[in-house]
N, C-alpha and C positions, 0 to 999 in steps of 0.2 A: 532519580531516574531508576526505573526498574532494570534489572539485568536482562539481556537478551533471552536467557533461558526462562526467566519468569514470563516474558511476553509470549514466547512459544508455548509454554505450558498453559497459560491463560486462554490462548486461542484454540488449543487442541483439546482441552478437557471437555468431555460431554456433560459433566455435572456442573460446569461453570455456567452461572446464570446470565452473565453479561453477553450481549450481542457484540459482535466485533466492532461496530461503530462506537459503542460505549467504551470498549477497551481503548480505541484510538483517542477518544475524547479525554479519557482519564490520564493517558500517558502523553498527550500532545504537548509540544513545546511551542514557543513563539516562532519556530522555524517553519518553512514551507514543507508540508507533507502531501502525499498523494491524497487528492480530494475524494475519498472513498464514498462519502455521501452523495456527491454530485454524480459520480460514475454509476452508483447504484440507482439513483433517480433516473438517469438516462436509460439504463437497462429496463427499468420498470415502464418507462414511457414507450418502449418498443423501438428505440434507436436502431439503425441498421448496424450490422456487424462492422462494415467498413468505417462508418462514422465513429462507432465506439472505439475502434482501434486507433483512429486519429486522435480522439480525446485522450485515450490512454497514453499514447506516445507523447502528447503535449504535457501530460502530468509527469511522466517519467523524465522528460527533458528538464522540467522545472525543478524537480527534486534533485536531479543530477547536478544542476547548477547550484542548488543549495548545498549539496554535499561537497562540491568543489570549493565553495566559499568557506565551508567549515574546515576543510583541509588546509586552506590558505591561512586561516587563523588558528591553526592547530595549537599554538602555544597557550591559547586561552581556554582550550577544551580538553576534557579528559578523554582517554581512549574509550571509556565506557559510554560517554555521551554520544560520541560518533557512532560507535557500534550499535547502541540502542536505536539511534535514529535510522541507521541502515536496516536493521532487523525489522523495526516497526513498518517501514515503507515496503520492505520485501514482503512481509506478511499481508499488507494491504493489497499489494499487487497480485499476489497469488490468490487471495480470497476473491477479489473482484473478477479475476480471470475465470475462476470456477463458476461464479454467478453468471458471467457472460456466456460461458460454454453451456450452461444449463438452460438459460432463458432466451438467448438470441438465436435467430435463424442462422444456419451455417454453423452448426454447433461446435465443431472443433476449430478453434481460432488459428492454430499454427502461428501464434503470436511470437514475434522475435524476442519477447521477454520471458517466454516459457522455456524451462529446461527441457532438453530433448529426451 
């Protein structure tokens, strides 16, 4: 598993040639992650802001459930695994929100998942 700082650096670097979806695929585990590809596809299809936020909330709830399950079985997981999972999903969330803000009508989401 990559360290959280490696994940952040990979997504932040302008000289890094991978698209974020490729970064996700490279570091994906069998666990449930935010479905970045689905959300990006919906943005491109012109989904409404309201529907996008419903889809995003569903994704966050699913990932939160996965994180809770991971915490319940913490004895079999390393702190690094849990932290990498959380960071990867956080980055997916932030990146897809930025895409939504750029491409969907009603540009500023005011999403409950966005830091103030």
